[in-house]
C-alpha positions as CSV (number, residue, x, y, z in Angstrom):
1,M,142.0,102.3,126.1
2,G,141.1,103.1,122.6
3,I,137.9,103.3,120.6
4,T,137.3,102.7,116.8
5,I,134.0,103.7,115.1
6,D,133.6,102.3,111.4
7,P,130.5,103.3,109.5
8,V,128.0,100.1,109.0
9,F,126.9,101.0,105.5
10,A,129.2,102.7,103.2
11,F,127.6,104.0,99.8
12,T,128.8,105.1,96.3
13,F,127.0,107.8,94.3
14,E,127.3,107.1,90.5
15,T,126.2,109.2,87.8
16,K,127.0,107.4,84.6
17,G,123.6,106.4,83.0
18,S,121.0,106.4,85.5
19,P,121.8,108.2,89.1
20,T,122.5,105.6,91.4
21,I,123.4,104.7,95.0
22,K,125.0,101.8,95.8
23,S,126.1,100.1,99.3
24,K,129.9,98.9,98.9
25,D,128.7,95.4,100.2
26,G,126.3,95.1,97.4
27,N,123.5,94.8,99.3
28,F,121.4,97.8,98.7
29,A,121.0,99.9,95.4
30,M,118.6,102.6,94.3
31,V,118.2,104.1,90.8
32,F,116.7,107.1,89.9
33,G,115.0,107.5,86.3
34,A,113.2,110.0,84.3
35,R,111.6,110.3,80.6
36,A,110.3,112.9,78.4
37,H,108.4,112.3,75.3
38,L,107.3,115.4,73.3
39,D,105.3,114.5,69.9
40,V,104.3,116.4,67.0
41,H,101.7,115.3,64.4
42,A,100.6,116.5,61.1
43,F,97.3,114.9,59.6
44,N,96.3,114.8,55.8
45,D,93.3,116.5,54.2
46,D,90.9,114.0,55.6
47,K,87.3,115.0,55.2
48,S,84.6,113.8,57.5
49,N,82.1,111.3,56.3
50,P,78.4,111.9,57.7
51,A,77.1,108.7,56.0
52,Y,79.3,106.6,58.4
53,P,79.9,108.7,61.6
54,P,81.0,105.6,63.8
55,F,83.8,104.5,61.4
56,G,86.1,105.9,59.0
57,S,87.2,109.6,58.0
58,Q,86.2,111.7,61.0
59,V,89.2,114.3,60.7
60,P,87.7,117.8,59.7
61,N,89.5,120.2,57.5
62,S,90.7,121.9,60.3
63,H,93.1,119.4,61.9
64,P,92.3,119.8,65.5
65,E,94.7,117.1,66.5
66,D,97.6,118.9,64.5
67,G,100.4,120.2,66.6
68,F,102.2,119.1,69.8
69,N,101.4,116.5,72.6
70,F,103.5,116.1,75.7
71,R,103.1,112.2,75.5
72,R,105.2,111.1,78.8
73,G,106.7,112.9,81.6
74,Y,107.8,109.9,83.8
75,T,110.0,109.8,87.1
76,D,110.7,106.6,88.9
77,V,112.9,105.3,91.5
78,T,113.7,101.5,91.7
79,A,115.4,100.1,94.8
80,R,116.6,96.9,96.1
81,F,117.6,95.6,99.7
82,Y,118.9,92.0,99.7
83,D,116.2,90.0,98.1
84,L,113.5,92.7,98.4
85,S,112.7,95.3,95.9
86,F,110.3,98.1,94.9
87,K,109.3,100.5,92.0
88,F,107.5,103.6,92.3
89,Q,106.7,105.3,88.7
90,N,104.6,108.2,88.1
91,D,103.5,109.9,84.3
92,F,103.1,113.6,84.9
93,A,101.9,113.9,81.8
94,A,98.9,111.5,82.1
95,G,96.9,113.9,84.5
96,T,96.0,113.9,88.3
97,F,97.4,111.4,90.9
98,P,96.5,108.7,91.5
99,G,95.5,108.0,88.2
100,S,98.6,108.9,86.9
101,L,100.4,106.3,88.5
102,R,102.3,103.4,86.3
103,E,104.4,101.5,88.7
104,A,104.1,100.6,92.1
105,W,105.0,97.4,93.4
106,V,107.2,95.7,96.0
107,A,108.7,92.5,95.2
108,A,110.5,89.4,96.9
109,K,112.7,86.7,95.8
110,L,110.6,83.4,96.5
111,G,111.8,80.1,95.3
112,P,113.5,80.2,92.0
113,G,111.7,83.4,90.8
114,Q,110.2,86.8,92.2
115,L,106.7,87.5,93.7
116,M,105.4,90.7,93.0
117,I,102.7,92.7,94.9
118,G,101.0,96.0,93.6
119,Q,100.4,98.0,90.3
120,F,102.2,96.8,87.1
121,K,101.7,95.6,83.5
122,P,100.1,91.9,83.2
123,F,102.3,89.4,81.7
124,R,101.2,89.5,78.3
125,S,102.9,90.1,74.8
126,M,106.6,90.8,74.0
127,E,105.7,94.2,72.5
128,E,103.3,95.3,75.5
129,L,106.2,94.4,77.8
130,T,109.1,96.5,76.0
131,S,109.5,99.7,77.8
132,S,108.1,102.9,76.0
133,N,111.7,104.0,75.7
134,E,113.0,100.9,73.5
135,I,109.9,100.3,71.3
136,T,110.7,100.7,67.6
137,M,107.6,102.6,66.7
138,M,106.1,105.7,68.3
139,E,102.9,103.5,69.0
140,R,102.5,99.8,70.1
141,P,100.3,97.7,67.6
142,S,96.8,96.3,68.3
143,T,97.8,93.0,69.7
144,T,98.7,95.3,73.0
145,S,96.8,97.6,75.5
146,S,96.4,99.9,72.1
147,G,93.9,97.4,70.7
148,I,93.3,94.2,72.2
149,Y,93.1,95.2,76.0
150,S,92.4,98.7,75.4
151,G,92.7,100.6,78.7
152,R,94.2,97.9,80.7
153,Q,98.1,98.6,80.3
154,W,98.5,98.7,84.2
155,M,96.4,96.9,86.8
156,M,96.4,96.2,90.6
157,G,97.2,92.4,91.8
158,M,100.0,89.9,92.4
159,G,102.4,88.1,90.1
160,Y,105.1,85.5,90.1
161,K,107.6,85.2,87.3
162,G,111.3,83.4,86.8
163,I,113.5,81.8,84.3
164,F,114.3,78.0,84.1
165,A,117.7,77.0,82.8
166,D,118.2,80.4,81.4
167,Q,116.3,79.4,78.5
168,L,112.4,79.3,79.5
169,G,110.5,82.2,81.0
170,Y,107.3,81.8,82.8
171,A,105.1,84.3,84.6
172,V,101.5,84.2,86.1
173,D,99.3,87.1,87.3
174,I,96.1,87.3,89.3
175,M,94.7,91.2,89.4
176,S,91.9,93.2,89.6
177,V,90.6,95.1,86.4
178,A,91.2,98.2,87.9
179,H,94.4,100.7,88.5
180,A,95.2,103.2,91.4
181,G,92.3,105.4,92.1
182,M,89.8,102.9,91.2
183,P,87.8,100.2,93.4
184,I,89.4,96.9,93.4
185,A,86.9,95.5,91.3
186,G,86.9,92.8,88.6
187,A,89.3,89.9,88.3
188,S,91.9,89.0,85.9
189,Y,94.3,86.1,85.5
190,G,97.0,85.0,83.1
191,G,100.3,83.8,82.1
192,R,103.2,83.9,80.0
193,L,105.9,81.6,78.6
194,F,108.7,82.1,76.2
195,W,111.7,80.0,75.2
196,V,114.7,81.5,74.0
197,P,116.8,78.8,72.3
198,F,119.9,81.0,71.9
199,A,120.6,84.6,72.8
200,E,123.5,86.2,71.8
201,E,124.3,89.5,70.6
202,G,123.4,89.9,66.9
203,N,121.7,86.2,67.1
204,T,118.7,85.7,69.3
205,L,115.7,83.6,68.5
206,H,112.5,84.0,70.6
207,F,109.2,82.1,71.1
208,G,106.5,82.9,73.2
209,F,102.8,82.3,74.3
210,S,100.4,84.2,76.6
211,C,96.8,83.7,77.6
212,S,94.5,85.8,80.1
213,R,90.7,86.3,81.0
214,D,89.4,89.4,82.2
215,D,86.2,89.5,84.4
216,P,85.4,93.1,84.8
217,S,82.6,94.3,87.2
218,S,80.4,97.4,87.1
219,E,82.9,99.7,89.2
220,S,86.1,98.3,87.2
221,L,87.5,98.9,83.7
222,P,85.4,97.3,80.9
223,A,86.5,94.5,78.7
224,K,86.7,96.1,75.3
225,V,88.9,96.4,72.2
226,V,89.4,99.6,70.7
227,D,91.9,100.3,68.0
228,V,93.6,103.8,67.2
229,Y,94.8,104.3,63.5
230,G,97.0,107.3,62.6
231,G,99.0,107.4,65.7
232,R,97.6,108.2,69.4
233,R,95.8,111.4,68.5
234,G,94.4,109.6,65.5
235,I,90.8,107.7,64.9
236,S,89.8,105.5,67.7
237,K,87.2,102.4,66.4
238,S,85.6,100.1,68.8
239,L,85.9,96.5,67.7
240,G,83.6,95.4,70.5
241,I,82.6,95.6,73.9
242,A,82.0,92.9,76.3
243,G,78.7,93.2,77.5
244,A,77.2,95.8,75.5
245,G,74.4,93.5,73.7
246,G,72.8,93.4,77.1
247,G,70.1,90.3,77.9
248,P,69.5,88.4,80.7
249,S,73.1,86.7,81.3
250,G,75.1,89.6,81.7
251,A,78.1,88.1,80.4
252,D,81.1,90.8,79.9
253,S,84.2,88.6,80.1
254,Q,87.2,88.8,77.4
255,T,89.2,85.8,77.0
256,T,92.7,86.2,74.9
257,W,95.6,83.9,73.6
258,E,98.7,85.3,71.7
259,V,101.7,83.8,70.0
260,E,104.9,85.7,69.2
261,A,108.1,85.1,67.5
262,A,111.2,87.2,67.0
263,Y,114.6,86.8,65.7
264,S,117.6,88.8,65.8
265,I,120.6,88.6,63.3
266,G,123.3,90.8,63.2
267,P,121.7,94.6,62.7
268,V,118.2,93.2,61.6
269,T,115.6,92.3,63.9
270,L,112.2,90.5,63.0
271,Q,109.1,90.3,65.3
272,G,105.5,89.3,65.0
273,E,102.7,88.5,67.2
274,Y,99.1,87.2,66.4
275,A,96.3,87.4,69.1
276,N,92.7,85.9,69.2
277,S,90.3,87.4,71.5
278,R,86.6,86.5,72.5
279,L,84.5,88.8,73.7
280,D,81.3,87.8,75.5
281,N,77.9,89.4,74.5
282,T,79.0,91.9,72.3
283,H,75.5,92.3,70.6
284,L,71.9,90.5,69.7
285,V,70.8,88.7,66.7
286,A,66.9,88.3,66.9
287,G,66.9,88.7,70.4
288,G,69.8,86.0,71.4
289,Q,72.9,87.0,72.8
290,K,76.2,86.7,70.6
291,D,79.8,86.7,71.2
292,S,82.7,88.1,69.2
293,T,85.8,86.7,67.8
294,I,88.5,89.4,67.2
295,Q,91.9,88.9,65.6
296,A,94.7,91.1,65.5
297,Y,98.3,90.7,64.3
298,Y,101.5,92.6,63.2
299,V,104.9,91.8,61.7
300,Q,107.6,94.1,62.0
301,A,111.2,94.5,60.7
302,G,114.1,96.8,61.9
303,W,117.5,97.4,60.5
304,F,120.3,99.2,62.2
305,V,121.9,100.9,58.9
306,T,125.0,102.1,61.4
307,G,125.7,98.2,62.5
308,E,124.5,98.4,66.0
309,R,122.7,95.3,67.3
310,S,119.4,94.9,69.4
311,I,119.7,93.8,72.8
312,Y,117.5,90.9,74.4
313,R,116.1,91.6,77.8
314,K,115.7,88.2,79.1
315,E,114.4,89.5,82.4
316,R,111.3,90.6,80.5
317,G,111.5,88.5,77.5
318,A,111.6,91.3,75.1
319,F,114.1,93.3,72.9
320,G,115.9,96.6,74.0
321,K,117.8,99.0,72.1
322,P,121.7,99.3,72.2
323,K,123.9,102.2,72.5
324,P,125.4,104.1,69.5
325,I,128.9,102.8,68.4
326,S,129.6,105.9,66.6
327,K,129.9,109.5,67.7
328,W,127.4,110.4,65.2
329,G,124.8,108.0,66.7
330,A,122.8,105.4,65.5
331,L,120.3,105.1,62.8
332,E,117.5,102.5,62.5
333,L,115.1,102.1,59.9
334,A,111.7,99.8,60.5
335,V,108.2,99.0,58.9
336,R,105.2,97.5,60.2
337,Y,101.9,95.9,59.1
338,D,99.3,95.8,61.5
339,L,95.7,94.5,61.3
340,A,92.8,94.1,63.7
341,E,89.5,92.7,62.9
342,N,86.1,91.7,64.4
343,M,85.4,88.5,62.5
344,S,81.9,88.5,63.7
345,Q,80.8,91.3,62.1
346,S,78.2,91.1,59.3
347,L,75.0,93.0,57.9
348,A,73.0,90.7,60.5
349,A,75.4,90.8,63.3
350,D,76.5,94.6,64.4
351,P,79.0,94.3,67.3
352,C,80.9,97.3,65.9
353,G,78.1,99.5,65.8
354,T,78.4,100.5,62.1
355,G,75.4,98.9,60.3
356,T,78.1,97.5,58.0
357,S,79.3,94.1,56.6
358,K,83.0,94.5,57.7
359,C,84.9,95.9,60.8
360,Q,88.4,95.9,60.0
361,V,91.4,98.3,60.5
362,Q,94.9,97.8,58.8
363,I,97.9,100.2,59.4
364,I,101.4,100.5,57.4
365,T,103.9,102.6,59.6
366,L,107.3,103.5,58.3
367,G,109.9,104.6,60.9
368,A,113.2,106.2,61.4
369,N,114.9,106.4,64.5
370,W,118.1,108.5,65.3
371,Y,119.7,107.6,68.6
372,V,121.9,110.7,69.0
373,R,123.4,109.4,72.2
374,Q,122.6,107.2,75.3
375,G,119.2,108.7,76.6
376,L,118.4,111.0,73.3
377,R,116.4,109.9,70.4
378,F,114.6,111.1,67.6
379,M,111.7,109.3,66.1
380,L,109.9,109.8,62.7
381,N,106.9,107.8,61.7
382,Y,104.6,107.9,58.7
383,Y,101.1,106.0,59.1
384,M,99.0,104.9,56.2
385,T,96.0,103.6,57.4
386,E,92.9,102.1,55.9
387,A,89.5,101.5,57.9
388,G,87.5,98.5,55.8
389,I,83.8,98.7,56.7
390,G,82.7,96.7,53.9
391,H,79.1,97.7,52.7
392,G,75.7,98.7,54.2
393,G,72.1,97.3,53.6
394,N,71.4,99.6,50.7
395,S,74.8,99.5,48.8
396,P,76.9,96.5,47.6
397,T,80.0,98.6,47.2
398,D,82.5,98.2,49.7
399,R,83.7,101.4,51.7
400,R,87.0,102.1,52.7
401,D,88.4,105.0,54.6
402,N,92.0,106.1,54.4
403,L,94.0,108.5,56.7
404,S,97.7,109.4,56.6
405,V,99.6,110.8,59.5
406,I,103.3,112.1,59.9
407,S,104.5,112.2,63.8
408,F,107.8,113.2,65.0
409,R,108.7,112.4,68.7
410,T,111.7,114.0,70.9
411,Q,112.8,111.5,73.5
412,L,115.0,112.3,76.7
413,S,115.5,109.6,79.4
414,F,118.0,108.6,81.7
């Protein structure tokens, strides 16, 4: 009599790219990842302006924001077991746990799509859903959580997404307006559609639309728009806070819709987005509650001088970055124009709290990216910003405050 014992599972371990454990039958896989983004900033000699303290030039001569900034320090693990998957991602540069938690979800294949439960990014614009490892500029534009959805990049809830006929992507989410470590409070719901008529390497066309509504509570994140110009350590300007007007109704919701378009042709990638957002009850006029309408948009172009082509990631409806084709790496040049404005601001209506006729921020960013090899990138950004605040009640002269910043990033990831 003989006995033969075979292993139930046989695994392989791969170290090329991200460390990965796989079962030989293909039913299990676990991927480990990490990223470190170290930034350094240099501000110009931008004197503070005591006449307009809430807005405009606020950087003193001493430049306290100059120097190094450990922007991100991620570790994550993603796994799949048959049709179930999960992801856990923490940012050690973001403070203490659980506030440092980024993504923590479980998902299952359900019908033609995937059901997700946990903490993740709501399904909004393509730039918002692009990984921080693959964004073209060091900072996201004002159509993302860096502006329109300020402070609400990751929230807790459930979502469903999928792709129909390999061309039409769809996603819906229902979430609390809170992240891990906060009470489950407030409600947010929205969705996104995108259409990709063709998606080939070096020849991809993308159109998208998204909409959302955030109904916060006293214990949740607030619905507000805060634009940061001059990079992450630049100047923050509030363009409106829902519910700040007070009054009897207590309305404090934000309703937003966005359109997006992108085209990749050869080594050139063009993309842009427009967002229109309504903040309820941001201010009072003659004792009456008033809402604000805020618009934000950007246009961006990137060119791989060394001939690489952007990779389209259809599972998220956004572009990624290619591997260098030369031993010297890949060089990408980029430019972006970005604008955010509260169109309800006037001398009578003052949702921005500046007491002026205008509330607008414009940013031109020039960028250069050197992809030395897979997982190593150096980024250089030069910001030219202008804050337009119009004029005050005693002066008909429009006032504009300018700030320029140089930022450099060393990015390591796997």
